[in-house]
DOKE-757245 format. One record per residue (C-alpha): residue number from 1; x, y, z. Coordinates in nm, 4 decimals, padded with zeros to 6 digits. Example, Ala and Ser with C-alpha at 12.3 -4.5 7.8 and 13.67 -1.06 7.14 Angstrom:
BEGIN
[r 1, [01.2300, -00.4500, 00.7800]]
[r 2, [01.3670, -00.1060, 00.7140]]
***
This chain:
BEGIN
[r 1, [-07.0609, -03.7118, -00.3164]]
[r 2, [-07.1380, -04.0120, -00.5182]]
[r 3, [-07.3197, -04.3143, -00.3186]]
[r 4, [-07.2128, -04.3710, 00.0635]]
[r 5, [-07.1443, -04.7174, 00.0090]]
[r 6, [-06.8758, -04.6655, -00.2682]]
[r 7, [-06.6140, -04.3927, -00.2766]]
[r 8, [-06.6043, -04.0143, -00.3830]]
[r 9, [-06.3421, -03.8152, -00.5617]]
[r 10, [-06.3120, -03.4596, -00.3828]]
[r 11, [-06.2196, -03.1750, -00.5704]]
[r 12, [-06.0084, -02.8784, -00.3897]]
[r 13, [-06.0318, -02.5047, -00.3441]]
[r 14, [-05.8379, -02.2502, -00.1224]]
[r 15, [-05.7133, -02.2708, 00.2383]]
[r 16, [-05.4846, -02.1064, 00.4434]]
[r 17, [-05.1276, -02.2095, 00.3212]]
[r 18, [-04.9153, -01.9871, 00.5389]]
[r 19, [-05.0999, -02.1290, 00.9237]]
[r 20, [-05.1253, -02.4893, 00.7672]]
[r 21, [-04.7589, -02.4509, 00.6806]]
[r 22, [-04.6883, -02.3409, 01.0270]]
[r 23, [-04.8979, -02.5890, 01.2007]]
[r 24, [-04.6898, -02.8433, 00.9867]]
[r 25, [-04.3447, -02.7071, 01.1127]]
[r 26, [-04.4571, -02.7420, 01.4810]]
[r 27, [-04.5925, -03.1115, 01.4593]]
[r 28, [-04.2336, -03.2394, 01.2894]]
[r 29, [-04.0234, -03.0612, 01.5498]]
[r 30, [-04.2414, -03.2263, 01.8450]]
[r 31, [-04.0553, -03.5665, 01.7369]]
[r 32, [-03.6656, -03.6480, 01.7565]]
[r 33, [-03.4397, -03.5526, 01.4472]]
[r 34, [-03.3271, -03.8595, 01.4602]]
[r 35, [-03.6326, -03.9802, 01.3294]]
[r 36, [-03.6880, -03.9936, 00.9558]]
[r 37, [-03.7947, -03.6747, 00.7841]]
[r 38, [-04.0658, -03.8797, 00.6038]]
[r 39, [-04.2296, -04.0172, 00.9174]]
[r 40, [-04.2352, -03.7303, 01.0807]]
[r 41, [-04.3819, -03.5115, 00.7915]]
[r 42, [-04.6589, -03.7977, 00.7639]]
[r 43, [-04.7108, -03.8241, 01.1665]]
[r 44, [-04.7642, -03.4551, 01.0937]]
[r 45, [-04.9849, -03.4371, 00.8551]]
[r 46, [-05.2101, -03.7230, 01.0666]]
[r 47, [-05.1868, -03.4606, 01.3425]]
[r 48, [-05.2497, -03.1846, 01.1848]]
[r 49, [-05.5749, -03.3336, 01.0114]]
[r 50, [-05.7212, -03.4855, 01.2830]]
[r 51, [-05.6719, -03.8590, 01.1529]]
[r 52, [-05.6299, -04.2319, 01.3346]]
[r 53, [-05.3314, -04.3267, 01.1508]]
[r 54, [-05.1228, -04.2384, 00.7768]]
[r 55, [-04.9313, -04.4066, 00.5653]]
[r 56, [-04.7317, -04.2366, 00.2991]]
[r 57, [-04.6941, -04.4533, -00.0726]]
[r 58, [-04.5137, -04.3253, -00.3639]]
[r 59, [-04.4973, -04.4762, -00.7038]]
[r 60, [-04.8670, -04.5898, -00.6348]]
[r 61, [-04.9293, -04.7358, -01.0321]]
[r 62, [-04.6267, -04.9438, -01.0360]]
[r 63, [-04.4581, -05.2571, -00.9755]]
[r 64, [-04.2063, -05.0201, -00.7647]]
[r 65, [-04.5011, -04.9097, -00.5290]]
[r 66, [-04.3504, -04.8343, -00.1902]]
[r 67, [-04.4914, -04.7883, 00.1208]]
[r 68, [-04.2478, -04.5050, 00.2540]]
[r 69, [-04.4081, -04.4592, 00.6116]]
[r 70, [-04.6868, -04.5332, 00.8223]]
[r 71, [-04.8053, -04.4092, 01.1598]]
[r 72, [-04.9796, -04.7864, 01.2681]]
[r 73, [-04.9508, -05.1284, 01.1812]]
[r 74, [-05.3258, -05.1158, 01.0502]]
[r 75, [-05.2620, -04.8150, 00.8454]]
[r 76, [-04.9365, -05.0411, 00.7016]]
[r 77, [-05.1903, -05.3674, 00.6829]]
[r 78, [-05.4094, -05.1814, 00.4556]]
[r 79, [-05.1335, -04.9978, 00.2240]]
[r 80, [-04.9852, -05.3851, 00.2066]]
[r 81, [-05.3736, -05.5119, 00.1105]]
[r 82, [-05.3876, -05.2952, -00.1834]]
[r 83, [-05.0906, -05.4171, -00.2557]]
[r 84, [-05.1954, -05.8166, -00.2808]]
[r 85, [-05.5047, -05.6831, -00.4380]]
[r 86, [-05.4116, -05.4991, -00.7191]]
[r 87, [-05.7042, -05.2361, -00.6036]]
[r 88, [-05.8034, -04.9658, -00.3270]]
[r 89, [-05.8351, -04.6518, -00.2873]]
[r 90, [-05.4934, -04.5151, -00.2599]]
[r 91, [-05.4103, -04.6684, -00.5938]]
[r 92, [-05.6910, -04.4884, -00.7275]]
[r 93, [-05.6051, -04.1637, -00.6048]]
[r 94, [-05.2379, -04.1862, -00.7739]]
[r 95, [-05.4389, -04.3144, -01.0933]]
[r 96, [-05.7081, -04.0208, -01.1004]]
[r 97, [-05.5466, -03.7463, -00.9146]]
[r 98, [-05.8143, -03.6884, -00.6748]]
[r 99, [-05.8973, -03.7234, -00.3604]]
[r 100, [-06.0791, -04.0582, -00.2790]]
[r 101, [-06.2904, -04.0895, 00.0514]]
[r 102, [-06.3704, -04.4602, 00.1255]]
[r 103, [-06.5955, -04.6027, 00.4368]]
[r 104, [-06.4202, -04.9319, 00.4449]]
[r 105, [-06.7258, -05.0927, 00.6901]]
[r 106, [-07.0074, -05.0399, 00.3736]]
[r 107, [-07.0524, -05.3051, 00.1227]]
[r 108, [-07.0062, -05.2489, -00.2431]]
[r 109, [-06.7174, -05.0740, -00.2752]]
[r 110, [-06.5383, -04.9913, -00.5895]]
[r 111, [-06.2674, -05.2511, -00.5575]]
[r 112, [-06.4858, -05.5801, -00.4460]]
[r 113, [-06.1737, -05.7852, -00.3537]]
[r 114, [-06.0183, -05.5497, -00.1037]]
[r 115, [-06.3064, -05.4182, -00.0044]]
[r 116, [-06.4365, -05.7526, 00.1361]]
[r 117, [-06.0816, -05.8430, 00.2913]]
[r 118, [-06.0744, -05.4270, 00.4696]]
[r 119, [-06.4239, -05.4475, 00.5832]]
[r 120, [-06.2872, -05.7798, 00.8308]]
[r 121, [-06.0033, -05.5758, 00.8764]]
[r 122, [-06.1315, -05.2432, 00.9630]]
[r 123, [-06.5099, -05.2232, 00.9337]]
[r 124, [-06.5156, -04.8893, 01.1538]]
[r 125, [-06.2574, -04.6650, 00.9678]]
[r 126, [-06.2925, -04.4075, 00.7069]]
[r 127, [-06.0038, -04.3805, 00.4687]]
[r 128, [-05.8768, -04.0891, 00.2861]]
[r 129, [-05.6573, -04.1016, -00.0047]]
[r 130, [-05.4747, -03.7530, -00.1064]]
[r 131, [-05.2904, -03.7505, -00.3885]]
[r 132, [-04.9573, -03.5275, -00.3154]]
[r 133, [-04.8842, -03.3553, -00.6363]]
[r 134, [-04.5975, -03.1028, -00.5877]]
[r 135, [-04.5919, -03.0747, -00.9928]]
[r 136, [-04.7355, -03.1991, -01.2909]]
[r 137, [-04.7038, -03.5324, -01.1860]]
[r 138, [-04.8507, -03.6825, -00.8752]]
[r 139, [-04.5734, -03.8058, -00.6758]]
[r 140, [-04.7663, -04.0290, -00.4088]]
[r 141, [-05.0227, -04.0872, -00.1794]]
[r 142, [-05.0932, -03.9769, 00.1716]]
[r 143, [-05.3382, -04.2064, 00.3375]]
[r 144, [-05.5182, -04.0871, 00.6384]]
[r 145, [-05.7121, -04.3406, 00.8749]]
[r 146, [-06.0615, -04.2064, 01.0825]]
[r 147, [-06.2501, -04.3388, 01.2578]]
[r 148, [-06.6206, -04.3653, 01.1663]]
[r 149, [-06.8214, -04.1287, 01.1222]]
[r 150, [-06.4911, -04.0223, 00.9861]]
[r 151, [-06.4727, -03.6295, 00.9611]]
[r 152, [-06.1301, -03.4939, 00.9520]]
[r 153, [-06.0958, -03.2168, 01.2073]]
[r 154, [-05.9891, -02.9557, 00.8808]]
[r 155, [-06.1310, -02.9273, 00.5237]]
[r 156, [-06.0535, -03.1573, 00.2263]]
[r 157, [-05.9228, -02.8253, 00.0346]]
[r 158, [-05.6496, -02.7980, 00.3733]]
[r 159, [-05.5907, -03.1962, 00.3399]]
[r 160, [-05.5355, -03.1366, -00.0241]]
[r 161, [-05.2768, -02.8351, -00.0035]]
[r 162, [-05.0869, -03.0234, 00.3138]]
[r 163, [-05.0495, -03.3427, 00.0913]]
[r 164, [-04.8946, -03.0988, -00.1773]]
[r 165, [-04.6817, -02.9606, 00.0585]]
[r 166, [-04.5796, -03.2194, 00.1988]]
[r 167, [-04.4567, -03.3930, -00.1506]]
[r 168, [-04.3116, -03.0441, -00.2362]]
[r 169, [-04.0967, -03.1026, 00.0794]]
[r 170, [-03.9719, -03.4840, -00.0309]]
[r 171, [-03.8579, -03.3445, -00.3518]]
[r 172, [-03.5190, -03.3579, -00.4368]]
[r 173, [-03.3459, -03.0468, -00.3609]]
[r 174, [-03.3656, -02.8472, -00.7098]]
[r 175, [-03.0638, -02.6240, -00.6177]]
[r 176, [-02.8636, -02.9646, -00.6462]]
[r 177, [-03.0056, -02.9809, -01.0274]]
[r 178, [-02.9086, -02.6073, -01.1248]]
[r 179, [-03.3006, -02.5021, -01.2069]]
[r 180, [-03.1832, -02.1156, -01.1460]]
[r 181, [-03.0164, -02.0564, -01.5080]]
[r 182, [-02.6402, -01.8868, -01.4750]]
[r 183, [-02.7479, -01.5240, -01.3524]]
[r 184, [-02.6696, -01.5241, -00.9784]]
[r 185, [-02.6720, -01.9394, -00.9199]]
[r 186, [-02.4460, -01.8824, -00.6426]]
[r 187, [-02.5904, -01.5934, -00.4717]]
[r 188, [-02.9098, -01.7873, -00.4630]]
[r 189, [-02.7982, -02.0668, -00.3216]]
[r 190, [-02.5460, -01.8862, -00.0822]]
[r 191, [-02.8869, -01.7324, 00.0036]]
[r 192, [-03.0989, -02.0354, 00.0540]]
[r 193, [-02.8018, -02.2131, 00.2946]]
[r 194, [-02.8277, -01.8819, 00.5276]]
[r 195, [-03.2409, -01.8872, 00.4914]]
[r 196, [-03.2261, -02.2667, 00.6285]]
[r 197, [-02.9671, -02.1714, 00.9168]]
[r 198, [-03.2268, -01.9121, 00.9930]]
[r 199, [-03.5036, -02.1219, 00.9688]]
[r 200, [-03.2972, -02.3621, 01.1937]]
[r 201, [-03.2553, -02.1274, 01.4925]]
[r 202, [-03.6215, -02.0181, 01.4319]]
[r 203, [-03.7385, -02.3949, 01.5444]]
[r 204, [-03.4987, -02.5844, 01.6771]]
[r 205, [-03.4796, -02.8023, 01.3700]]
[r 206, [-03.2017, -03.0236, 01.1655]]
[r 207, [-03.0702, -02.8309, 00.8109]]
[r 208, [-03.2622, -03.0970, 00.6475]]
[r 209, [-03.6230, -03.0117, 00.7917]]
[r 210, [-03.5502, -02.6618, 00.7558]]
[r 211, [-03.5166, -02.6961, 00.3653]]
[r 212, [-03.7948, -02.9450, 00.3592]]
[r 213, [-04.0364, -02.6550, 00.4880]]
[r 214, [-03.8950, -02.3761, 00.2833]]
[r 215, [-03.9376, -02.6040, -00.0254]]
[r 216, [-04.3298, -02.6155, 00.0617]]
[r 217, [-04.3358, -02.2855, 00.1545]]
[r 218, [-04.2214, -02.1851, -00.2054]]
[r 219, [-04.4563, -02.4779, -00.3564]]
[r 220, [-04.7835, -02.3001, -00.1546]]
[r 221, [-04.7137, -01.9840, -00.2341]]
[r 222, [-04.6101, -02.0604, -00.5982]]
[r 223, [-04.2537, -01.8625, -00.5778]]
[r 224, [-03.9166, -01.9608, -00.5782]]
[r 225, [-03.7193, -02.1458, -00.3590]]
[r 226, [-03.5012, -01.8084, -00.3692]]
[r 227, [-03.7666, -01.5851, -00.3257]]
[r 228, [-03.8554, -01.7649, 00.0098]]
[r 229, [-03.4926, -01.7302, 00.1253]]
[r 230, [-03.4877, -01.3985, 00.0324]]
[r 231, [-03.8108, -01.3213, 00.2416]]
[r 232, [-03.6707, -01.5169, 00.5720]]
[r 233, [-03.3511, -01.3000, 00.5319]]
[r 234, [-03.5242, -01.0066, 00.5436]]
[r 235, [-03.7581, -01.1014, 00.8430]]
[r 236, [-04.0538, -01.1006, 00.6164]]
[r 237, [-04.0844, -01.4466, 00.6292]]
[r 238, [-04.1196, -01.6317, 00.9928]]
[r 239, [-04.2157, -01.9571, 01.0303]]
[r 240, [-04.2842, -01.9439, 01.4290]]
[r 241, [-04.5898, -01.7471, 01.3029]]
[r 242, [-04.8887, -01.8084, 01.0614]]
[r 243, [-04.8824, -01.5382, 00.8012]]
[r 244, [-04.5498, -01.3580, 00.6666]]
[r 245, [-04.4857, -01.0563, 00.8591]]
***
């Protein structure tokens, strides 16, 4: 940890991916399917990690940076402040690909313009900016707000893995771009559709949500989407329990 008055980047290790994914699945089923999946994933992360607010931004280093969802007004305002000043923990997390934690009430933050304004706005908040890295590049950032003293209820390892799962869930369906080659493409596509239906039945969620969870599980276990679908169809994997059967 760097000096407490600024910010620090945090490395990540290994955590229980299966249990974490099941908790996320349960969290997103608590809200109506009419709500956008991105918003429900954002709220799910907030709930699983014990934060007081959360936001998701994508394409965080360019003029195209977009805040796709926020769980409350303060989370949205802090992202807007970073857009205006061109600096801040979410931008730094995207640039570095590492988690950045900042106590917004402390003087001497790495980003003086953002820091001064953030201190007036949220002097009693710690902001965790966690990059979503489901592939070779950072997709965006999940930002979590926690009242001082600011500890999340899960480890930073778990928070990073959860952010990567969400990033995987938000990526375009890989079946749509034919990344399975010629052999077995249609049978694999069919198995994914069948598995999606089984997850819908298990959790009572929409097909869109079910496919997102399949992709998140595939990422967290370094498996292909087709392999995960096979595990669901053979009942080796059930999203109602924390571990493969």
